[in-house]
N, C-alpha and C positions, 0 to 999 in steps of 0.2 A: 551582463545578464542579470536579471532579477525577476522574481515572480510578481506578476501584476494581478493575476486572477487565480484564486484557489477555489476549487469545487469540492464540496463535501457531500458525500452520499449519505442520506439520513434514514434509509430504510431498515437498518438494524435498530429497531425501536428500543430494544433493551440496552443499547450502548449509546443512546443519544447524548447523555452527559459527557461521555468520553470523547465522542466525535466532535461535539461543539467545543469542548475544552481544547482539543488538539487544533481545531481551526482557529480559535482565538489566539492560542500561543503562536502559531505560525504567522498569522496576520500581524501580530504585534512585532514579531522579529523582522518581517519583510516589508511591511507597509502595504500588503496586497489587499485587494477587494475580495470579499468572501461571497461565493454563491452557494446557497443551500439547495439541494435537489432532493425532492421526495416524489417517488413514483408510485402511482396507484395502478397496479397491473390490470390488464383485462382478464376476463374469466378464462379459466382453463377448460378447453374442450377436448375430451378424450374420445377416440373412435369407439363405436359400439362394439360390444363383444357378444359372442354366443348368438342367441336368437333375437336380441334387442335390435329394433330398427333404428332407434334414435341415438345419437351420440350422448355421452354423459357430460354434463356441465358442472364444473366445480367453481363456486364463487367464494370459497372461504378466504383465500388470500386477498382478493379484492375487498371484501367486506372488512377484513382486519385492518388493512392499510387505510381505507376510508375512515374507519372509526377513530384511528389514531392521528389523522392528518392535522387536526387543529392543535392537538397537544404538541406535536413535533414542531409545527411552525412557531408556536408561542415560545417554546424553549429556545429555539434557534434565534428568533428575532430579539427576545429579551436579552440574551447573552451578547449579541452583537451591539445592541443599543447601549448596554451597560459599559461596554469597552470603547464606545465611540468609533466603531469600525464601519467602513463603508460595506454595504452588503445588499444582496437581494435574495429572494426565496422563490423557487420554482416548484409549483405543484403540478405534476405532469400526469394527465390521464392517458395512460399508455395504450397503444394499439395492439400490443402483444402481452402475454403473461410473463415474459422474461424481463425482469428488472434490469439485468446487466445490459441488454440491448440498448436501452434508453440512456443509461449512465455512460456507455461507450460513445454513443452518438454525440451527446452534449459535452462529454469530457474532452473530446478532441479539440475543443476551442478554449480549454483552460491551460494554464501553465503547470498546474500541479493538482492531483486528485488526492483526497483523503477518504479512505474507506475503512470499514471494520471487517476483520475476519469473521466468518460465520461459525458459530459454536456447533460442532457436530453432535453435541449431546442435547441440543434443543431444536425445536421446530420453530423457526422465526419467520417463515413466509418468504425469505430470500433464498434463491436457489443455492444449493450446497457448493457449487463451483463458481459462485459469483466472483470472488476475487481472482480466480484463475482466468475467467473470461475477460475481466476488465484489464488485468495486467497484460495479457497476451495481445489484446486487440486495440486498446485505446491509443497507443503510440505516444503516450505522455508519461512522465514519472508519477508513480502512485505510492503514497504512504499508506501502509497497511497497519492498522492497530490490532493488538492481540484481542482475541475473542473474550478473554476473561482477565480480571485483575486490573492492575495499574496500566494505564495507556498514556501516561504523560510523556510528552516529547521534550527531552532536555538536550540542549546544544552545548553542554559543558564539554563533552567529548563525543566524537563520532567515529565509529569504526567503519572503514571502507573495505569491503571484500574485493580483492584484486587478483586476477589470474592472467591479465594481459589480453583477455578475449573481448570481442565486440560488445557483448552485453554489459560486461563490467565497465568498459570504457564509457558506454552510454550512460550508465547509472552514475558513475563518478562525476561526469560533467553536467548531467541533469541536476545533480545535487549541489552545484557550485554556490547558489545563493545561501544555502544552509551551511555549507562548509566554511564560507567566509564569516559566518556569525559564530562558529564554534570556537571555544577556547583552545581545543586541541583536536587534531585529526590524526587518526592512526590508520595507515594503509597496511592492510594485513594480507599476506600471501600464505595460504594454507599449505603445509608440507613442501616448502621450496626445495628441500634436500632431495626430493624425488625427481626433480627436473635437472638433468645434467647441464643444460645450457645456463643454469643460474649459479653454478659453482663459482665461488670467488667473488660473488656480487651480493649486494644487499637487495633482496627481493622487494620490488615495489618502489625502489629509490627513484626510478625515472618518473613515475607518476607523482611522487612526493615533491620532486624538484619542480615539475610543471605547476603543481598546486601552489608551491611557494611563490611563484611568479605572480600568482593572483592575490598574494598577501595572506595566504592561508598557512597557519602553523601546523605543518604536517611532518610526520615521521613514519618511516617504513620499518616493518619487521616481519619475520617469518613466524609462523605459529604451527607447532606440530599437532597432528590429530590424535596421537597416542591411541590409535585404533578406532577413534570416533568417526562418524560420518562428517564430511566437510562442513555441512550446514550446522551440525551440532557443535563442531569445533569453533566455528565463527561466532555462534551464540555464546559459547563458553568464554571466548575471548572478550566479548562485550560485557559479560557478567563480571569477569575478573577485573576489568578496567573501570567498571561503573558507567560505561557508555550509555547515553540516552537515546541513541539512534544507530541503526545499522544501515549501511548503503550497499546494495548488491545488485548485480545483474540477474534477471530472471531467464534461466536457460530452459528452453523447451520448444515444442512445436505441436500443432494440432493435427489430429488424424481423425477425419470425419467429425464426430461430436465429442471426441475424447482428447484431453490434453495430456501430452507425454512430457514430463518434466525431468530435468537432471536431478541427481540425488540431493545436492545441496539445496536447490530451490524447493523441491518437494518437502524436504525436512523442515525448512524454515516456515513454509506456508502452513504446515500442519501443527507445528509446535512452538511457534514464536512466543517469546516472553516479553518482548519490548517492541516498540514501533520499528518498522523496516521500510526503507524507501527502495522500491524496485523499479527497474526499467527493462523493457524488452526491445 
């Protein structure tokens, strides 16, 4: 298994440098083709309120993304050409005002997606739950970059969050092309002492053994939360070891228009400090 097509979503205009850099780094490591996707959303139409007969139309997001389209395309294509990477750029005039809808539809034909978390302290034009929508619905592995600060993807060491669940298994095996490139892979089980079935065993050793058959240098360990949220503990483990990427399953479900996430997933999505590969 290898990645052949990486799709990078470029609508977080303030994080273009980080998004392009991450795509370049991944393409160098895997030899994949890079597709850049930039969506110009349609106008937002709100129902009329009070005594107004006509609905309200908001064109701000559409105008903003139209105005920045050429700059984004230039930054993407210049970086790809400079690295000699095969690439294409898709400028999509969307039929809806929801950017995530278009990213999901196109992303299902890619091996891997790269997106940036949305900064809750800024109005970027991208819907606040963009990452949640994409991770939950696209059916492909998604690398999410932090909304602020350093977003470099380093494969020196990768931390794999493991609890034996379906989502964790999906994420671990979706990440195989990157795990094979890593110098070291650490399979981490949070608070294994709380599970009676794991007594007398090394938590995660079964997954580490399977990864070893793929030629991956993996080791398993338990990691205590010490009262922390599981997601916080996983991020602290990555910080303690200097890992450049976290791999984890995204646990959650949708209820009407709301996404209900498990504690660890919710914590990591809102407070990540380094890139995270998620699968659902």
